[in-house]
C-alpha positions as CSV (number, residue, x, y, z in Angstrom):
1,M,50.6,2.4,65.6
2,L,47.4,4.3,65.4
3,E,48.9,6.4,62.6
4,N,49.9,3.2,60.8
5,L,46.4,1.8,61.2
6,H,44.9,5.1,60.0
7,T,47.3,5.2,57.0
8,V,46.5,1.6,56.1
9,H,42.8,2.3,56.5
10,G,43.2,5.4,54.3
11,K,45.0,3.4,51.6
12,T,42.3,0.7,51.7
13,V,39.5,3.3,51.4
14,K,41.4,4.9,48.5
15,R,41.8,1.6,46.7
16,V,38.2,0.7,47.2
17,R,37.1,4.2,46.0
18,E,39.4,3.8,42.9
19,G,38.0,0.3,42.3
20,L,34.4,1.6,42.5
21,E,35.3,4.6,40.2
22,N,36.8,2.2,37.6
23,S,33.8,-0.1,37.9
24,L,31.4,2.8,37.5
25,K,33.4,4.1,34.5
26,G,33.2,0.6,32.9
27,R,29.5,0.4,33.5
28,I,29.0,3.9,32.0
29,E,31.0,2.9,28.9
30,L,28.9,-0.3,28.7
31,I,25.7,1.7,28.9
32,E,27.0,4.1,26.2
33,S,27.9,1.2,24.0
34,Y,24.4,-0.2,24.5
35,A,22.9,3.2,23.6
36,R,25.1,3.4,20.4
37,I,24.1,-0.2,19.4
38,S,20.5,0.5,20.1
39,S,20.6,3.7,18.0
40,M,22.2,1.7,15.2
41,I,19.6,-1.0,15.4
42,E,16.9,1.7,15.4
43,V,18.3,3.2,12.2
44,E,18.6,-0.2,10.6
45,V,15.0,-1.1,11.5
46,E,13.8,2.3,10.1
47,M,15.8,1.8,6.9
48,D,14.3,-1.8,6.5
49,S,10.8,-0.5,7.1
50,N,11.4,2.3,4.6
51,V,12.6,-0.3,2.1
52,L,9.6,-2.5,2.8
53,A,7.2,0.4,2.5
54,A,8.8,1.3,-0.9
55,E,8.5,-2.3,-2.1
56,A,4.9,-2.3,-1.0
57,V,4.2,0.8,-3.0
58,G,6.0,-0.6,-6.0
59,N,4.1,-3.9,-5.7
60,A,0.8,-1.9,-5.4
61,D,1.7,0.0,-8.6
62,N,2.5,-3.3,-10.3
63,V,-0.8,-4.8,-9.3
64,A,-2.6,-1.7,-10.4
65,Q,-0.9,-1.9,-13.8
66,Q,-1.7,-5.6,-14.1
67,I,-5.3,-4.9,-13.3
68,Q,-5.4,-2.2,-15.9
69,Q,-3.9,-4.6,-18.5
70,L,-6.4,-7.3,-17.6
71,M,-9.3,-4.8,-18.0
72,E,-7.9,-3.8,-21.4
73,I,-7.6,-7.5,-22.4
74,E,-11.2,-8.2,-21.3
75,N,-12.3,-5.2,-23.3
76,L,-10.5,-6.5,-26.4
77,E,-12.0,-10.0,-25.8
78,E,-15.5,-8.5,-25.7
79,R,-14.9,-6.5,-28.9
80,W,-13.5,-9.6,-30.6
81,K,-16.5,-11.6,-29.5
82,L,-18.8,-9.0,-30.8
83,Q,-16.9,-8.9,-34.1
84,A,-16.9,-12.7,-34.4
85,E,-20.7,-12.7,-33.8
86,A,-21.2,-10.0,-36.4
87,N,-19.0,-12.0,-38.9
88,D,-21.0,-15.2,-38.1
89,E,-24.3,-13.3,-38.7
90,A,-23.0,-11.8,-42.0
91,E,-21.9,-15.3,-43.1
92,R,-25.3,-16.7,-42.1
93,L,-27.1,-14.0,-44.0
94,L,-24.9,-14.4,-47.1
95,S,-25.3,-18.2,-47.1
96,S,-29.1,-18.0,-46.7
97,Q,-29.4,-15.9,-49.9
98,P,-29.3,-17.8,-53.2
99,M,-26.1,-17.3,-55.1
100,P,-26.7,-15.9,-58.6
101,V,-25.9,-18.3,-61.3
102,K,-23.4,-17.2,-63.9
103,E,-26.1,-16.6,-66.5
104,D,-28.1,-14.4,-64.1
105,F,-25.0,-12.4,-63.5
106,L,-24.3,-12.0,-67.2
107,E,-27.9,-11.1,-68.0
108,R,-27.8,-8.2,-65.4
109,N,-24.6,-6.8,-66.9
């Protein structure tokens, strides 16, 4: 009977040990899965941040180009304004001088 009890106890210990081993293997697999998923998320976040950084650089370049274009437009506006003022002054000067009459023109030539 003692041998039977010892055999039953040994089988019980063996089953418990196998159950613990299986449980531990399952937990290790779960931890490994979490590690893989975490690594994949890290890669995805890094790729997203790289894309965002590239977009930010592209946006900064676009803003710089637009600023340059605006400066060129302002420069052109200033030149056109100066030209318009010069044209107005020339017209004012021309209109303030008496126009030669046809006879005066013929007498000179």
